[in-house]
C-alpha positions in Angstrom: 0.0 0.1 0.0 1.5 3.3 -0.9 1.9 6.0 1.6 -0.5 8.9 1.4 0.4 12.5 1.9 -1.1 14.5 4.7 -3.6 16.2 2.3 -4.6 12.8 0.7 -5.2 11.4 4.1 -7.4 14.4 5.1 -9.3 14.0 1.8 -9.9 10.2 2.3 -11.0 10.5 5.9 -13.4 13.5 5.1 -15.3 10.9 2.9 -15.6 8.3 5.7 -18.3 7.9 8.1 -16.4 6.2 10.9 -19.3 5.9 13.2 -21.3 4.0 10.6 -18.3 1.8 9.8 -18.0 0.8 13.6 -21.7 0.1 13.8 -21.6 -2.1 10.7 -18.7 -4.0 12.2 -20.5 -4.5 15.5 -23.6 -5.8 13.7 -21.2 -8.3 11.8 -19.8 -9.4 15.1 -23.3 -9.8 16.7 -24.4 -11.8 13.7 -21.4 -14.0 13.7 -20.4 -13.0 10.3 -16.8 -13.9 9.5 -14.8 -11.2 7.9 -13.5 -13.2 4.9 -13.7 -10.3 2.7 -11.0 -8.4 4.7 -7.3 -9.3 4.1 -4.5 -7.8 6.1 -1.1 -8.2 4.7 2.1 -7.4 6.5 5.1 -7.1 4.3 8.2 -8.5 5.7 11.2 -6.3 4.8 13.9 -8.1 2.9 16.4 -7.5 5.7 14.0 -9.2 8.1 13.7 -12.0 5.8 17.5 -12.3 5.4 18.0 -12.2 9.3 15.3 -14.9 9.7 17.1 -17.0 6.9 20.1 -16.8 9.0 18.2 -17.7 12.3 19.5 -14.8 14.6 17.8 -12.5 16.9 17.7 -8.8 16.1 20.3 -8.4 18.7 22.8 -11.0 17.5 22.3 -10.0 14.0 23.0 -6.4 14.7 26.2 -7.5 16.5 27.2 -9.5 13.3 26.4 -6.5 11.0 28.4 -4.3 13.4 25.6 -1.9 14.0 23.2 -1.2 17.0 20.0 -3.0 17.4 18.1 0.2 16.9 19.9 0.6 13.5 18.9 -2.8 12.4 15.3 -2.1 13.5 15.3 1.2 11.4 16.6 -0.9 8.4 13.9 -3.6 8.9 11.2 -0.9 9.2 12.4 0.9 6.1 13.2 4.2 7.8 16.9 3.8 6.9 18.8 1.9 4.5 22.2 0.1 4.9 25.3 1.1 3.0 28.9 0.1 2.6 30.1 -3.0 4.2 26.8 -3.8 5.7 25.1 -3.9 2.4 27.8 -6.3 1.2 27.4 -8.4 4.2 23.7 -8.4 3.8 24.0 -9.6 0.2 26.2 -12.5 1.3 23.6 -13.3 4.0 20.8 -13.3 1.4 22.8 -15.6 -1.0 24.5 -17.8 1.4 22.8 -17.6 4.9 24.7 -20.8 5.9 28.1 -18.9 5.6 26.9 -16.4 8.4 25.5 -19.3 10.5 28.8 -21.1 10.1 31.0 -18.2 11.1 28.8 -16.4 13.7 26.2 -18.8 15.3 27.5 -20.5 18.5 
């Protein structure tokens, strides 16, 4: 889902009747209607997927990468992007996660 600008958010929300949406949701709950028409997708960042393939916690993976846990979290949440040696190491981890496991996992 693309991020909306503040102006676009205001325009979108101006068209909504939140109270009516809540009432409709409550009616569905009371009627036992399953919300099969609603799909929630959570995209896993590529860095998060790489870390999972190596099998390390955020704390341990951050240590392997030579960055703080907070920096790794920023990467995983898409607020910052890795560069330099970290980017190279991530490429290795993506293509050959077993190498990082062999070297860094106790």
